RODO-2510 file (C-alpha; in nm, 4 decimals, decimal comma):
residues 464
     n   res          X          Y          Z
     1     s    -0,0169    -0,0076    -0,0070
     2     c     0,1249     0,3267    -0,0535
     3     l    -0,0840     0,4525     0,2228
     4     p     0,1163     0,3826     0,5108
     5     m    -0,0814     0,5801     0,7849
     6     q    -0,4090     0,4198     0,6995
     7     v    -0,2408     0,0788     0,7148
     8     t    -0,0542     0,1653     1,0500
     9     a    -0,4000     0,2729     1,1954
    10     a    -0,5914    -0,0064     1,0732
    11     l    -0,3625    -0,2386     1,1924
    12     r    -0,3753    -0,1296     1,5595
    13     v    -0,7263    -0,1903     1,5599
    14     t    -0,7518    -0,5496     1,4021
    15     d    -0,6263    -0,8648     1,5054
    16     g    -0,5707    -1,0324     1,1734
    17     g    -0,5333    -0,8948     0,8301
    18     l    -0,5601    -1,0092     0,4552
    19     v    -0,2438    -0,9749     0,2648
    20     v    -0,3537    -0,9030    -0,1228
    21     v    -0,0796    -1,0040    -0,4028
    22     d    -0,1154    -0,9261    -0,7660
    23     c    -0,1071    -1,2897    -0,9349
    24     v     0,0945    -1,0815    -1,2232
    25     e     0,3188    -0,8480    -1,0370
    26     g     0,3627    -1,1081    -0,7471
    27     v     0,5211    -0,9755    -0,4020
    28     c     0,6497    -0,6712    -0,4266
    29     v     0,8315    -0,3862    -0,2059
    30     q     0,5141    -0,2767    -0,0427
    31     t     0,3688    -0,6052     0,0401
    32     e     0,6954    -0,6781     0,2700
    33     t     0,6714    -0,3301     0,4086
    34     v     0,2824    -0,3857     0,5239
    35     l     0,3808    -0,7587     0,6262
    36     r     0,6600    -0,6263     0,8455
    37     q     0,4264    -0,3734     1,0043
    38     a     0,1563    -0,6422     1,0558
    39     l     0,3663    -0,8709     1,2439
    40     a     0,5223    -0,6113     1,4539
    41     e     0,1802    -0,5318     1,6099
    42     r     0,1103    -0,9116     1,6256
    43     i    -0,1300    -0,9232     1,3409
    44     r    -0,2159    -1,2795     1,1958
    45     p    -0,2060    -1,2912     0,8223
    46     v    -0,3923    -1,4517     0,5663
    47     m    -0,3200    -1,4290     0,2012
    48     t    -0,5199    -1,3743    -0,1303
    49     i    -0,3819    -1,4001    -0,4956
    50     n    -0,5444    -1,1686    -0,6733
    51     k    -0,6511    -1,0695    -1,0524
    52     l    -0,7138    -1,3950    -1,1536
    53     d    -0,9452    -1,2774    -1,4137
    54     r    -0,6263    -1,1436    -1,5583
    55     a    -0,4594    -1,4602    -1,5907
    56     f    -0,7265    -1,6302    -1,7796
    57     l    -0,8212    -1,3670    -2,0240
    58     e    -0,5104    -1,1811    -2,1003
    59     l    -0,1836    -1,3754    -1,9985
    60     p    -0,0613    -1,6231    -2,2365
    61     l     0,0105    -1,8612    -1,9688
    62     d    -0,0684    -2,2195    -1,9408
    63     h    -0,2190    -2,3767    -1,6230
    64     e     0,1211    -2,4749    -1,5050
    65     e     0,2892    -2,1913    -1,5717
    66     m     0,0146    -2,0156    -1,3188
    67     y     0,0324    -2,2763    -1,0742
    68     q     0,3956    -2,2141    -1,0712
    69     n     0,3494    -1,8130    -1,0157
    70     f     0,1166    -1,8956    -0,7602
    71     v     0,3803    -2,1175    -0,5489
    72     k     0,6436    -1,8341    -0,6205
    73     s     0,4258    -1,5765    -0,4531
    74     v     0,3098    -1,7951    -0,1441
    75     e     0,7013    -1,9025    -0,1118
    76     n     0,7867    -1,5190    -0,1188
    77     a     0,5338    -1,4187     0,1396
    78     n     0,6131    -1,6745     0,3385
    79     a     0,9886    -1,5801     0,3504
    80     i     0,9162    -1,2422     0,4547
    81     i     0,6848    -1,3811     0,7091
    82     s     0,9934    -1,6396     0,8754
    83     i     1,2383    -1,3304     0,8528
    84     y     0,9985    -1,0969     1,0662
    85     h     0,8391    -1,3980     1,2880
    86     d     0,7456    -1,3483     1,6507
    87     e     0,7441    -1,6391     1,8694
    88     a     0,4341    -1,5197     2,0358
    89     l     0,2248    -1,5998     1,7305
    90     g     0,3301    -1,9251     1,6587
    91     d     0,3397    -2,0391     1,2911
    92     v     0,1485    -1,7709     1,0717
    93     q     0,3074    -1,8695     0,7507
    94     v     0,0415    -1,8909     0,4716
    95     y    -0,0522    -2,2412     0,2853
    96     p    -0,2870    -2,2683    -0,0224
    97     d    -0,3597    -2,6537     0,1335
    98     k    -0,4572    -2,5050     0,5055
    99     g    -0,7041    -2,2893     0,3807
   100     t    -0,5075    -1,9626     0,4600
   101     v    -0,4619    -1,8699     0,1018
   102     s    -0,7479    -1,7906    -0,1418
   103     f    -0,7255    -1,7100    -0,5106
   104     s    -0,9491    -1,4015    -0,6263
   105     a    -1,0703    -1,1660    -0,8738
   106     g    -1,1946    -0,8463    -0,6663
   107     l    -1,2921    -0,6555    -0,9886
   108     h    -1,5233    -0,9504    -1,0763
   109     g    -1,6181    -1,0484    -0,7489
   110     w    -1,5504    -1,3833    -0,7343
   111     a    -1,2589    -1,5905    -0,5110
   112     f    -1,2250    -1,9528    -0,4080
   113     t    -0,9972    -2,1438    -0,1350
   114     l    -0,8966    -2,4833    -0,1669
   115     t    -1,1631    -2,5776     0,0707
   116     k    -1,4387    -2,5057    -0,1519
   117     f    -1,3106    -2,7608    -0,4180
   118     a    -1,1971    -2,9998    -0,1922
   119     r    -1,5790    -2,9958    -0,0579
   120     l    -1,6801    -3,0518    -0,4139
   121     y    -1,4921    -3,3577    -0,5164
   122     a    -1,4849    -3,4866    -0,1496
   123     a    -1,8527    -3,5427    -0,1918
   124     k    -1,8547    -3,6369    -0,5441
   125     f    -1,5707    -3,9213    -0,5132
   126     g    -1,7064    -4,0145    -0,1565
   127     v    -1,3167    -3,9183    -0,0039
   128     d    -1,1995    -3,7521     0,3185
   129     e    -1,2197    -3,3612     0,2442
   130     k    -0,8995    -3,2981     0,4762
   131     k    -0,7061    -3,5242     0,2077
   132     m    -0,8567    -3,4065    -0,0706
   133     m    -0,7264    -3,0502     0,0388
   134     e    -0,3762    -3,1819     0,0293
   135     r    -0,4070    -3,3558    -0,3334
   136     l    -0,5160    -3,0034    -0,4720
   137     w    -0,1939    -2,8578    -0,3993
   138     g     0,1773    -2,9233    -0,4516
   139     e     0,3292    -3,2330    -0,6377
   140     s     0,0018    -3,4546    -0,6518
   141     f    -0,1214    -3,5895    -0,9721
   142     f    -0,4270    -3,8257    -1,0672
   143     d    -0,3363    -4,1448    -1,2905
   144     q    -0,6860    -4,1733    -1,4768
   145     k    -0,5788    -4,5127    -1,6165
   146     a    -0,4488    -4,6394    -1,2726
   147     k    -0,7170    -4,4997    -1,0793
   148     k    -0,4336    -4,3676    -0,8357
   149     w    -0,2813    -4,0365    -0,6924
   150     v     0,0750    -4,0464    -0,7589
   151     k     0,3105    -3,8146    -0,6421
   152     k     0,5361    -3,7679    -0,9728
   153     g     0,3823    -3,6085    -1,3092
   154     e     0,4022    -3,8984    -1,5251
   155     g     0,1726    -4,2233    -1,5316
   156     a     0,2484    -4,6126    -1,4899
   157     d     0,3063    -4,6147    -1,8708
   158     g     0,5230    -4,2899    -1,8782
   159     t     0,2297    -4,0689    -2,0093
   160     p     0,2469    -3,7462    -1,8738
   161     l     0,0265    -3,6372    -1,5845
   162     t    -0,1419    -3,2847    -1,5123
   163     r    -0,1178    -3,1421    -1,1864
   164     a    -0,3844    -3,2028    -0,9591
   165     f    -0,4485    -2,8255    -0,9029
   166     c    -0,4340    -2,7357    -1,2612
   167     q    -0,6758    -3,0394    -1,3514
   168     f    -0,9415    -3,0265    -1,0534
   169     v    -0,9277    -2,6233    -1,0065
   170     l    -0,7897    -2,4387    -1,2703
   171     d    -0,9405    -2,6557    -1,5877
   172     p    -1,3056    -2,6080    -1,4547
   173     i    -1,2593    -2,2233    -1,4241
   174     q    -1,1274    -2,1988    -1,7491
   175     k    -1,4030    -2,4366    -1,9278
   176     m    -1,6551    -2,1579    -1,7624
   177     f    -1,4424    -1,8768    -1,8811
   178     n    -1,4574    -2,0316    -2,2512
   179     a    -1,7889    -2,1470    -2,2518
   180     c    -1,9149    -1,7148    -2,1130
   181     m    -1,6856    -1,5787    -2,3963
   182     n    -1,7979    -1,8009    -2,6843
   183     d    -2,1965    -1,8102    -2,5990
   184     q    -2,1370    -2,1800    -2,5485
   185     f    -2,5264    -2,2288    -2,3713
   186     d    -2,5356    -2,5782    -2,4108
   187     k    -2,2070    -2,6410    -2,2109
   188     l    -2,3133    -2,3691    -1,9866
   189     d    -2,6535    -2,5641    -1,8828
   190     k    -2,4345    -2,8450    -1,8022
   191     m    -2,1783    -2,6975    -1,6074
   192     y    -2,4378    -2,4816    -1,3892
   193     k    -2,6365    -2,8245    -1,3094
   194     a    -2,3419    -2,9867    -1,2674
   195     l    -2,2065    -2,7196    -1,0161
   196     s    -2,5243    -2,6276    -0,8611
   197     v    -2,4783    -2,2684    -0,9672
   198     d    -2,7911    -2,1014    -0,9227
   199     m    -2,8495    -1,8517    -1,2422
   200     k    -3,1301    -1,6218    -1,2472
   201     k    -3,3516    -1,5801    -1,5601
   202     e    -3,2013    -1,2301    -1,6060
   203     d    -2,8664    -1,3331    -1,5874
   204     m    -2,8989    -1,5587    -1,8703
   205     e    -2,9576    -1,2310    -2,1134
   206     l    -2,6032    -1,1258    -2,0317
   207     r    -2,3439    -1,1897    -2,2942
   208     g    -1,9472    -1,1958    -2,2852
   209     k    -1,7584    -1,0611    -2,0146
   210     a    -2,0826    -0,9599    -1,8421
   211     l    -2,2294    -1,3391    -1,8327
   212     l    -1,8543    -1,4466    -1,7320
   213     k    -1,8714    -1,2118    -1,4307
   214     r    -2,2192    -1,3251    -1,3242
   215     s    -2,1462    -1,7029    -1,3422
   216     m    -1,7995    -1,6722    -1,1453
   217     q    -2,0178    -1,4588    -0,8987
   218     r    -2,3010    -1,7163    -0,8856
   219     w    -2,0751    -2,0038    -0,8326
   220     l    -1,7736    -1,8541    -0,6368
   221     p    -1,9114    -1,5745    -0,4691
   222     a    -1,5971    -1,3363    -0,3207
   223     h    -1,7487    -1,2769    -0,0043
   224     d    -1,8357    -1,6478     0,0989
   225     a    -1,4715    -1,7643     0,0101
   226     l    -1,2801    -1,4457     0,1726
   227     l    -1,5040    -1,4441     0,5003
   228     e    -1,4913    -1,8100     0,5482
   229     m    -1,1036    -1,7835     0,5345
   230     m    -1,0919    -1,5082     0,7838
   231     v    -1,3852    -1,6871     1,0334
   232     l    -1,1613    -2,0107     1,0427
   233     h    -0,7996    -1,8797     1,0297
   234     l    -0,7711    -1,5525     1,2233
   235     p    -0,8373    -1,5165     1,5862
   236     s    -1,1033    -1,3645     1,8060
   237     p    -1,0344    -1,0365     2,0127
   238     a    -1,0035    -1,2617     2,3262
   239     k    -0,7578    -1,4712     2,1789
   240     a    -0,5539    -1,1933     2,0234
   241     q    -0,5405    -0,9998     2,3095
   242     a    -0,4007    -1,2436     2,4904
   243     y    -0,0686    -1,2193     2,2968
   244     r    -0,1021    -0,8663     2,1959
   245     y    -0,0984    -0,6800     2,5219
   246     e     0,2199    -0,7182     2,6086
   247     n     0,3199    -0,4823     2,2980
   248     l     0,0209    -0,2710     2,3841
   249     y     0,0341    -0,1518     2,7428
   250     t     0,3358     0,0591     2,8686
   251     g     0,2654     0,0433     3,2072
   252     p     0,3347    -0,2813     3,4357
   253     l     0,2396    -0,6128     3,2421
   254     d     0,0978    -0,7321     3,5727
   255     d    -0,1407    -0,4597     3,6978
   256     k    -0,5257    -0,4767     3,6730
   257     y    -0,5435    -0,2806     3,3278
   258     a    -0,2865    -0,5057     3,1694
   259     q    -0,4550    -0,8221     3,2872
   260     a    -0,7867    -0,6696     3,1698
   261     i    -0,6410    -0,6295     2,8089
   262     k    -0,4933    -0,9761     2,8373
   263     t    -0,8410    -1,1009     2,8866
   264     c    -1,0298    -0,8678     2,6867
   265     d    -1,2653    -0,8119     3,0232
   266     p    -1,5844    -0,6191     2,9390
   267     n    -1,6413    -0,5627     3,3006
   268     g    -1,2869    -0,4281     3,3706
   269     p    -1,1748    -0,0798     3,3577
   270     l    -1,1833     0,0893     3,0465
   271     c    -0,8936     0,1116     2,7839
   272     m    -0,9366     0,1935     2,4551
   273     y    -0,7149     0,3437     2,1628
   274     v    -0,7970     0,5658     1,9288
   275     s    -0,6278     0,5223     1,6243
   276     k    -0,7284     0,7969     1,3558
   277     m    -0,9908     1,0970     1,3468
   278     v    -1,2281     1,0746     1,0470
   279     p    -1,4021     1,3704     0,9295
   280     t    -1,7688     1,4155     0,9411
   281     s    -1,9964     1,5886     0,7110
   282     d    -2,0610     1,8538     1,0317
   283     k    -1,8208     2,1198     0,8763
   284     g    -1,4680     2,1284     1,0901
   285     r    -1,5826     1,8252     1,3319
   286     f    -1,4198     1,4866     1,3462
   287     l    -1,5040     1,1150     1,5062
   288     a    -1,2599     0,9778     1,7430
   289     f    -1,2548     0,6322     1,5834
   290     g    -1,0668     0,3219     1,7561
   291     r    -1,0813    -0,0187     1,9228
   292     v    -1,1654    -0,0756     2,2972
   293     f    -0,9376    -0,3551     2,4638
   294     s    -1,1039    -0,3570     2,7860
   295     g    -1,4054    -0,2547     2,9429
   296     t    -1,7074    -0,0954     2,7916
   297     i    -1,7258     0,2386     2,6494
   298     r    -2,0519     0,4361     2,6970
   299     s    -2,2327     0,7448     2,5723
   300     g    -2,2003     1,0086     2,8294
   301     q    -1,9272     0,8499     3,0010
   302     k    -1,6400     1,0567     3,1804
   303     v    -1,2919     0,9775     3,0302
   304     r    -0,9418     1,0561     3,0697
   305     i    -0,7787     1,1991     2,7394
   306     m    -0,4236     1,1230     2,6740
   307     g    -0,2341     1,2264     2,3679
   308     p     0,0457     1,0643     2,2015
   309     n     0,2907     1,2945     2,4293
   310     y     0,1547     1,2195     2,8052
   311     e     0,3486     1,0896     3,0436
   312     f     0,2076     0,8878     3,3129
   313     g     0,1683     1,0591     3,6235
   314     k     0,1900     1,3916     3,4367
   315     k    -0,0613     1,6407     3,3539
   316     e     0,0604     1,7325     2,9775
   317     d    -0,1581     1,6092     2,6854
   318     l    -0,3832     1,5122     2,9227
   319     a    -0,8113     1,6082     2,9219
   320     i    -1,0792     1,4941     3,1396
   321     k    -1,4185     1,4916     2,9111
   322     n    -1,7451     1,3396     2,8643
   323     i    -1,8121     1,1439     2,5292
   324     q    -2,1413     1,2818     2,3872
   325     r    -2,2110     0,9608     2,1701
   326     t    -2,0563     0,6300     2,0565
   327     v    -2,1427     0,5045     1,6896
   328     l    -2,0831     0,1694     1,5262
   329     m    -1,9335     0,2862     1,1496
   330     m    -2,1032     0,0935     0,8992
   331     g    -1,9326     0,1645     0,5870
   332     r    -2,0259     0,5269     0,5234
   333     r    -2,2882     0,5333     0,7801
   334     t    -2,3170     0,5755     1,1299
   335     e    -2,5260     0,4296     1,4024
   336     a    -2,5617     0,5209     1,7480
   337     v    -2,5181     0,2718     2,0285
   338     e    -2,5890     0,2878     2,4030
   339     s    -2,2316     0,0947     2,4789
   340     v    -1,9582    -0,0782     2,3092
   341     p    -1,7786    -0,3717     2,4452
   342     c    -1,4211    -0,4856     2,4515
   343     g    -1,3033    -0,6418     2,1445
   344     n    -1,4799    -0,3993     1,9167
   345     t    -1,4266    -0,0931     1,6977
   346     v    -1,6153     0,2125     1,7869
   347     a    -1,6143     0,6232     1,6874
   348     l    -1,6623     0,8819     1,9629
   349     v    -1,8557     1,1994     1,9065
   350     g    -1,7442     1,5125     2,0974
   351     i    -1,3794     1,4615     2,2029
   352     d    -1,2206     1,5757     1,8463
   353     q    -1,1135     1,8990     2,0054
   354     f    -0,9136     1,7296     2,2894
   355     l    -0,7065     1,4583     2,0262
   356     v    -0,4892     1,5931     1,7197
   357     k    -0,4513     1,2567     1,5556
   358     s    -0,4313     0,9420     1,8281
   359     g    -0,4552     0,8578     2,1908
   360     t    -0,5565     0,6354     2,4464
   361     l    -0,8846     0,6727     2,6643
   362     a    -0,9439     0,5428     3,0009
   363     d    -1,1770     0,6106     3,3246
   364     e    -0,9323     0,5593     3,5689
   365     e    -0,6538     0,7353     3,6884
   366     g    -0,4014     0,4599     3,7394
   367     a    -0,3680     0,3377     3,3558
   368     h    -0,1020     0,3882     3,1889
   369     p    -0,1174     0,4847     2,8010
   370     l    -0,1123     0,2241     2,5524
   371     t     0,2013     0,2434     2,2633
   372     n     0,2061     0,5234     2,0170
   373     m     0,1612     0,3685     1,6662
   374     k     0,4851     0,3556     1,4727
   375     y     0,4649     0,4535     1,1497
   376     s     0,7199     0,2833     0,8875
   377     v     0,8231     0,5910     0,6741
   378     s     0,8286     0,9674     0,7150
   379     p     0,6990     1,2931     0,5068
   380     v     0,9660     1,3761     0,2460
   381     v     0,7803     1,4754    -0,0977
   382     r     0,6677     1,8313    -0,0519
   383     v     0,4322     2,0673    -0,2836
   384     s     0,2972     2,4264    -0,2220
   385     v    -0,0446     2,5128    -0,2130
   386     a    -0,2273     2,8562    -0,2149
   387     p    -0,5998     2,9206    -0,3410
   388     k    -0,6883     3,0257    -0,6719
   389     n    -0,8976     3,2759    -0,5345
   390     p    -0,6613     3,4824    -0,2634
   391     a    -0,9706     3,5909    -0,0589
   392     e    -1,0353     3,1860    -0,0278
   393     l    -0,7060     3,1860     0,2065
   394     p    -0,8973     3,1554     0,5398
   395     k    -1,0506     2,8413     0,3892
   396     l    -0,7177     2,7013     0,2806
   397     v    -0,5730     2,7581     0,6349
   398     e    -0,8919     2,5845     0,7898
   399     g    -0,8891     2,3217     0,5527
   400     l    -0,5018     2,2660     0,6104
   401     k    -0,5746     2,2127     0,9937
   402     r    -0,8575     1,9730     0,9288
   403     l    -0,6433     1,7695     0,6798
   404     a    -0,3465     1,7782     0,9376
   405     k    -0,5928     1,6169     1,2039
   406     s    -0,7285     1,3340     0,9955
   407     d    -0,3806     1,1899     0,8616
   408     p    -0,0941     1,1446     1,0980
   409     l     0,1783     1,1450     0,8395
   410     v     0,0842     1,4493     0,6743
   411     q     0,2867     1,7754     0,7695
   412     i     0,1657     2,1364     0,7299
   413     q     0,4760     2,3832     0,7272
   414     i     0,4899     2,7543     0,6209
   415     d     0,7813     2,8356     0,4097
   416     e     1,0057     3,1077     0,5806
   417     n     1,1260     3,2797     0,2773
   418     t     0,8380     3,2832     0,0277
   419     n     0,5356     3,2840     0,2972
   420     e     0,3820     2,9733     0,1090
   421     h     0,1888     2,6997     0,2540
   422     i     0,3912     2,3517     0,2357
   423     v     0,2175     2,0177     0,2123
   424     a     0,4453     1,7431     0,2515
   425     g     0,3645     1,3547     0,2252
   426     v     0,5213     1,0266     0,2199
   427     g     0,4748     0,9897    -0,1442
   428     e     0,3207     1,1221    -0,4774
   429     l     0,0348     0,9341    -0,4588
   430     h    -0,0243     1,0021    -0,0925
   431     l     0,0115     1,3452    -0,1529
   432     e    -0,2283     1,3570    -0,4653
   433     i    -0,4928     1,1879    -0,2499
   434     c    -0,4450     1,4438     0,0538
   435     l    -0,4678     1,7504    -0,1944
   436     k    -0,7720     1,5918    -0,3575
   437     d    -0,9233     1,5423    -0,0161
   438     l    -0,8317     1,9086     0,0465
   439     e    -1,0003     2,0634    -0,2150
   440     e    -1,2787     1,8309    -0,2256
   441     d    -1,3858     1,7713     0,1367
   442     y    -1,1730     2,0348     0,3454
   443     m    -1,2044     2,3361     0,1202
   444     n    -1,6041     2,2388    -0,0463
   445     g    -1,4254     2,2672    -0,3817
   446     a    -1,2709     2,5768    -0,3692
   447     e    -1,0026     2,5592    -0,6357
   448     l    -0,6005     2,5368    -0,5434
   449     v    -0,2982     2,6339    -0,7574
   450     k    -0,0272     2,3413    -0,6553
   451     g     0,3323     2,3337    -0,7344
   452     e     0,5800     2,0798    -0,8475
   453     p     0,6155     1,7919    -0,6167
   454     v     0,9925     1,8019    -0,4552
   455     v     1,1723     1,5737    -0,2971
   456     g     1,4240     1,7267    -0,0008
   457     y     1,7974     1,6049    -0,0478
   458     r     1,9882     1,5832     0,2530
   459     e     2,3740     1,5412     0,2144
   460     t     2,5715     1,4191     0,5286
   461     v     2,9539     1,3361     0,5695
   462     s     3,0939     1,0862     0,7903
   463     k     3,4618     1,0409     0,8796
   464     e     3,6050     0,6882     0,8097
***
């Protein structure tokens, strides 16, 4: 991800993550950065190899080459995981034959894990599902003539055999692709019946890519595959906090606050981490979004708000205020609720004036703050901004304040020599998104004049 701030803020409030790898590009530098950060926060990963539609439609690869590409992606991800491995997490490497790697086409809305195909064939051949799973990956081939499974790619009579993953997983998908793209409706009818695909009447009026997309969504819906993988293989808050609490709490690990986090106790003292400020439609106001690690947070509750510079026992960067409302974030909507117990994420109304970007909330004086989030990068790309209409300067100043509050990695400066307003971000894409937010959301569409992005160079001399 080119948006490390969003990744860091998200990692703090979750216990598991889905690592998305492009099946064409494979594991790239950003994948490594994000995985490293996730493992540092003791987040358990599962993985999806994405953009499979491209592999089937655009790339001149046969199925064995596709399989080898997938193997390489899994091996590269596991190599990174083993480097940054944390004993407390146990083995978190990902394996297709254990159901912790899925294969997907996000744009087309379909995905599968080997569990799905193992179920299908286990029922068809009357074999054990777990055994079938293991046969669908790795050095495993079915010798049709001898009617048995073998571990090498040639049959008893020397004929080359097709790898089980290619034969039982990729081939059926390829057949579905071919039949849809070539309007072979007789074939499709048979396939829908054989695979129990429930196509609606209106679906059958579609043609070409649209029909393909709908058929694949009905057969292998992405939400089913990904959700099942996460539910089965990612930990519950109660399980995860038992090993995450040591890295989260800055106080003594045997005090009652640490223990309440460790056991994820909804009746314990309150401890919540606010990881980001979310702008609202109400001009200039923010929701404080984060996760409750112990206790229960309630509307109207009085809390101690500890900012990132708060030191235990001191008064700086500390405010004591009442929460106006607790709300749940439901996609773009929010839903007001009376209270939210630990293990959940929540957004709070009414404390945005007392928190700049992140911090800890507690309801007792003895609680130490949670550790501040570590960002893996720093802002190095700068751009000057000015309003097109000089009369809108106050709008720009107000907009920059809101931008700085909603993104911990943005820095706002005023150039000493030219008096220009400078926005600094971690990369050009990050800057581009920030400036778009600034114009459209924080300045209500007022136009900006932007300079060219500049990277500040630093040189140093060290003696031998």
